[in-house]
C-alpha positions in Angstrom: 108.6 172.3 192.1 105.6 172.5 189.8 106.1 169.3 187.8 108.1 166.1 188.1 109.5 165.2 184.7 113.1 163.9 185.3 115.4 163.2 188.2 118.1 165.1 186.3 116.3 168.4 187.0 115.7 167.7 190.7 118.1 169.4 193.1 119.5 167.3 195.9 117.5 169.3 198.4 114.2 168.6 196.4 115.1 164.9 196.2 115.8 164.7 200.0 112.6 166.5 200.7 110.6 164.0 198.7 112.3 161.1 200.5 111.6 162.8 203.9 107.9 163.3 203.1 107.8 159.7 201.8 108.8 158.5 205.3 106.1 160.8 206.8 103.5 159.3 204.5 104.4 155.8 205.4 104.3 156.6 209.1 101.0 158.5 208.8 99.1 155.7 207.0 100.6 152.5 208.3 98.5 151.1 211.1 95.4 153.2 210.4 92.1 151.3 210.4 91.3 153.3 207.2 94.6 154.0 205.5 93.6 157.5 204.1 94.6 161.1 204.6 92.4 164.1 203.7 95.3 166.1 202.1 94.0 166.1 198.5 90.2 166.0 199.1 88.5 167.8 196.2 91.5 167.5 193.9 91.4 165.5 190.7 94.3 163.3 189.5 94.2 161.9 186.0 96.2 158.8 185.0 96.9 159.2 181.3 98.5 156.0 180.1 99.5 155.5 176.4 101.4 152.3 177.3 100.3 149.2 179.1 101.1 149.3 182.8 99.9 147.5 185.9 102.3 148.4 188.7 102.8 152.1 188.0 99.3 153.0 187.1 97.8 151.1 190.1 100.5 152.6 192.4 99.6 156.1 191.4 95.9 155.4 191.7 96.4 153.9 195.2 98.5 156.9 196.2 96.0 159.4 195.0 93.1 157.6 196.7 94.9 157.3 200.0 95.3 161.1 199.9 91.5 161.4 199.2 91.8 162.7 195.7 89.3 161.9 192.9 91.0 159.6 190.3 90.2 159.3 186.6 92.0 156.5 184.7 92.4 157.4 181.0 93.6 154.5 178.9 94.6 155.6 175.4 93.6 152.3 173.8 90.0 152.7 174.8 89.7 156.5 174.3 89.4 159.1 171.5 93.2 158.8 171.1 92.4 155.5 169.3 90.3 157.6 166.8 93.2 160.0 166.1 92.9 162.6 168.8 96.3 164.4 169.4 98.1 164.7 172.7 97.3 168.5 172.7 93.6 167.9 172.2 93.6 165.3 175.0 95.4 167.8 177.2 92.9 170.6 176.5 90.0 168.1 177.3 91.6 167.3 180.6 92.2 171.0 181.3 88.5 171.7 180.6 87.6 168.9 183.1 89.6 170.6 185.8 92.4 168.1 186.2 94.7 169.3 189.1 97.4 166.7 188.2 98.1 164.5 185.2 100.2 161.4 185.5 101.4 160.5 182.0 103.1 157.4 180.5 103.9 157.8 176.9 106.1 155.9 174.3 107.6 159.1 173.0 110.4 160.8 175.0 109.5 164.4 175.8 105.7 163.9 175.8 105.3 164.9 179.5 107.3 168.1 178.8 105.0 169.0 176.0 102.0 168.4 178.2 103.2 171.1 180.6 102.8 173.7 177.8 99.1 173.0 177.6 98.0 172.3 181.2 97.8 174.6 184.2 98.0 171.6 186.6 100.9 169.5 187.7 102.4 166.9 185.3 104.1 163.8 186.6 106.1 161.6 184.3 105.3 157.9 184.8 107.7 156.9 182.0 108.4 158.4 178.6 110.1 156.3 176.0 113.6 155.3 177.1 114.1 158.8 178.6 112.9 159.0 182.3 110.9 157.4 185.1 111.5 159.6 188.1 109.2 158.1 190.7 110.8 154.6 190.1 114.2 156.1 190.9 112.8 157.8 194.0 111.2 154.6 195.3 114.5 152.7 194.6 116.4 155.4 196.6 113.9 155.2 199.4 114.2 151.4 199.5 118.0 151.6 199.8 117.6 154.2 202.5 115.4 151.8 204.5 117.4 148.7 203.9 121.0 150.1 203.9 120.5 153.1 206.2 121.3 155.7 203.5 122.4 156.3 199.9 125.5 158.5 200.5 128.7 156.6 199.8 127.0 153.4 198.7 128.0 151.5 195.6 125.1 150.4 193.3 125.5 148.2 190.3 122.8 148.5 187.6 122.9 145.5 185.4 121.5 144.6 182.0 119.7 146.5 179.2 120.9 150.0 180.0 120.3 151.2 176.5 116.6 150.9 176.5 116.0 151.6 180.2 114.4 154.8 181.5 114.7 153.4 185.0 118.5 153.2 184.7 118.8 156.8 183.4 116.6 158.1 186.2 118.5 156.1 188.9 121.9 157.3 187.6 121.0 161.0 187.9 119.3 160.6 191.3 121.7 158.2 193.0 124.8 160.1 192.0 123.1 163.3 193.1 122.5 161.7 196.5 126.2 160.7 196.8 126.2 157.1 195.6 128.7 155.4 193.3 127.0 153.8 190.3 128.4 151.0 188.2 126.8 150.1 184.9 127.2 146.4 183.8 126.1 144.8 180.6 127.1 143.7 177.1 128.6 146.5 175.0 125.6 146.3 172.6 123.2 147.2 175.4 125.1 150.3 176.7 124.4 153.7 175.2 127.0 155.3 172.9 127.2 158.5 175.0 127.9 156.6 178.2 131.4 158.1 178.6 129.8 161.4 179.5 127.8 159.9 182.4 129.0 160.0 186.0 129.3 156.2 186.3 131.8 153.3 186.2 131.4 150.9 183.4 131.9 147.1 183.5 131.3 144.2 181.2 132.1 141.3 183.6 129.3 140.8 186.1 131.3 138.6 188.5 134.0 141.3 188.9 131.4 144.1 189.2 129.5 142.5 192.0 132.4 142.6 194.5 132.0 145.4 197.0 128.5 146.5 196.0 125.8 147.5 198.5 123.0 147.0 196.0 122.5 145.4 192.6 119.7 146.5 190.4 118.8 143.9 187.7 117.0 145.3 184.7 114.5 143.5 182.5 115.6 142.8 178.9 113.1 145.0 177.0 112.3 142.9 174.0 109.5 145.2 173.0 111.9 148.1 172.6 114.5 146.2 170.7 114.5 146.0 166.9 117.8 144.2 166.5 119.7 141.3 167.9 121.7 142.7 170.8 122.9 139.3 172.1 123.1 135.8 170.6 120.5 133.9 172.7 118.6 134.2 176.0 120.6 131.4 177.5 123.9 133.2 176.6 122.6 136.4 178.1 121.5 134.6 181.3 124.9 132.9 181.6 126.8 136.1 181.3 124.5 138.6 183.0 121.9 136.7 185.0 122.0 136.9 188.8 122.0 133.4 190.3 122.8 132.0 193.7 126.5 131.6 192.8 126.8 135.3 191.9 124.7 136.3 194.9 127.4 134.7 197.1 130.0 137.0 195.5 128.2 140.0 197.0 128.8 141.3 200.6 126.4 139.8 203.1 124.6 143.1 203.6 124.0 143.8 199.9 120.5 143.8 198.5 119.0 142.7 195.2 116.6 145.1 193.4 114.4 144.9 190.3 111.9 147.4 189.0 109.7 144.7 187.6 108.2 143.0 185.7 110.9 140.3 185.9 112.0 137.7 183.4 112.5 135.0 185.9 115.3 132.6 184.9 116.8 135.2 182.5 118.2 138.3 184.2 117.4 136.9 187.7 117.0 133.4 189.1 113.7 132.6 190.9 115.6 131.6 194.0 117.4 135.0 194.1 114.2 137.0 193.4 112.4 135.2 196.3 115.4 135.4 198.7 115.4 137.6 201.9 118.0 139.8 200.3 115.6 140.8 197.5 113.6 144.0 197.9 111.3 143.6 195.0 107.9 143.5 196.9 109.2 146.2 199.2 109.8 148.4 196.2 106.2 148.0 195.2 105.0 149.0 198.6 107.4 151.9 198.8 106.3 153.1 195.4 102.9 154.0 196.9 104.5 156.1 199.7 106.8 157.9 197.2 103.9 158.7 194.8 101.8 160.0 197.8 104.7 162.3 198.7 105.1 163.6 195.2 101.4 164.2 194.7 101.1 165.9 198.0 104.1 168.2 197.4 103.1 169.2 193.9 99.4 169.8 194.7 99.7 171.5 198.1 103.2 173.0 198.1 103.6 171.2 201.4 101.1 173.5 203.1 99.1 171.0 205.2 98.6 167.2 205.7 
C-alpha cells in the first residue's frame, strides 16, 4: 500500500491491518508523559488543503507530530495557488522540498489520484469533492469496533445527505467489506441515481429504518455543495430525518449514535442526542488521531519499526 486514496481500493486484509495498528498506536501513546513515538523522525508530512477544515487538518497534524514527523501546513487560500499556480506545479514544488507524504483535501474528485502521478512520496486523501474520505471511514469503523466489539454482522444506518457525502461513500465500501450490513436512509432527492448498484439497503422512513440497528450515522446536510432545493424547509427535513429522543428510543439499547461533524444541531440531530452517552462524536475525533497515526506509519515505514 503506497497511497490511501479510497476505501474501495483497500482489501479487507489491508483495512484490518490499519485497524490493528490503530489499536497499537492508541495503546503505545495513551498514558505516556510525552505522547510521542519516534517512528517518523526525519520525515516530512505536508497538509495540502484546498478546502476549509478544522477537524481533519488538525487531526493529521497531531498524528504526524505524535510520530515525530516534521509538519508543513499548506493552505491554498494563502499560497501561490491563489495567484493561479496549478496543482501540478504545487506538487513539483512539494517534491523539490522533499515531502515524504502529502495529505490533500480538494474540492475536485480525483485530485489525490492526479497527485500520485507527480509525487514520489505517499499521498493520503483527506477528502476529494463528493468522492471519498477514507480515514473518516476507518475511524468510524474503529469506533464501532471499540463500542460494539466488532463490525462483522452489525447493521449500520447512514442517514441524510447521501448524495453529497464522501463520508457515506467511503463508509459504504469499508463497512460492507468488513462484513456489516449498511442501510441508507434519506429523502429520494438526496440519494444518488446509481444507488441500485451499491451493496446497501435503501429506506425512506427513518422510524422504520432505526429498528434493529447497531449504529446510526447522521450526516450533515451540506448546504455548500447543494445548488438546488432538495427538500422544502429545514423544519420539514428535521421532522422527517432528524434524530431526536423519540427516535433514539426506537433503537436497541446497545446501539450507538455517530456523526462525522461538524453538526447542524437541531436539524439532523437534536442537541440532547448529540450529548447523550450513546453518542460517540467526541470519541470519533480522538480515534481519528490514532487512525491517522496508523496510516502515516504504515505508508512511510512499510510497518518496519515503531
